[in-house]
N, C-alpha and C positions, 0 to 999 in steps of 0.2 A: 489181297483183300482178306481181312481176318474172318474167322468163324463168328457167327452170330449166336450160335446155341450149341449145346452139347449134342443134340440130335444131329445137326449138321456136321459136326466133327466125326461122329460115328458113321455117318453116310459116306463121308470122304474116305475114311478108313476102309469101309467095305469096298468102295469102288477101286481103292488102291490094291487090295487083295485080289479083286477079280481081274485086275490089270487095265482097267478102263481110264485110269489117270496115271500119271507118272509119279514116281517118288518125289522128284523135285517139286512138283505142283503142291503135293501134300505138305512137304516140308516148308515151302514158302508160306503157305496159308497158316500152318502151325506156328512158325517163327513170328509172323506179323500179329498173331493173336496173343502170344506170350503166355504168362501165367494168369490171365484175367480170369475172374470168376464168371462163368457163363450161365445163363438160365438153361433149364431143361429144354425148353421150346421157346422160340422167338415169337413175340406177340405181333400180329398183323398191325399195320398202321391204321390209325383211325381215319375214316372216310370224311371228307369235308362235307358239310351240310350246304345245300344250295342257298345262295343268297337270295333274298326277296327284295323287290323294289320298295322303296320308302313310301309310306302312305302320305297322302297330302294332296297335291294338285291332281286333278283328273282332267282328261281331255274332253272338251266339249264336241258333240256331234252335231 
């Protein structure tokens, strides 16, 4: 899975130095990312707005 941001790449490098992930894992992610231009921070996905029922027919009581 490729990196999504520069911040994520730095975090993985920090985990590598601490020994919490293997060098192979870091290299795999780095290889899949390639030389892409990454944003500093990844933007959260927009939340879907709830859909409303169509106006029109109403129930008789």
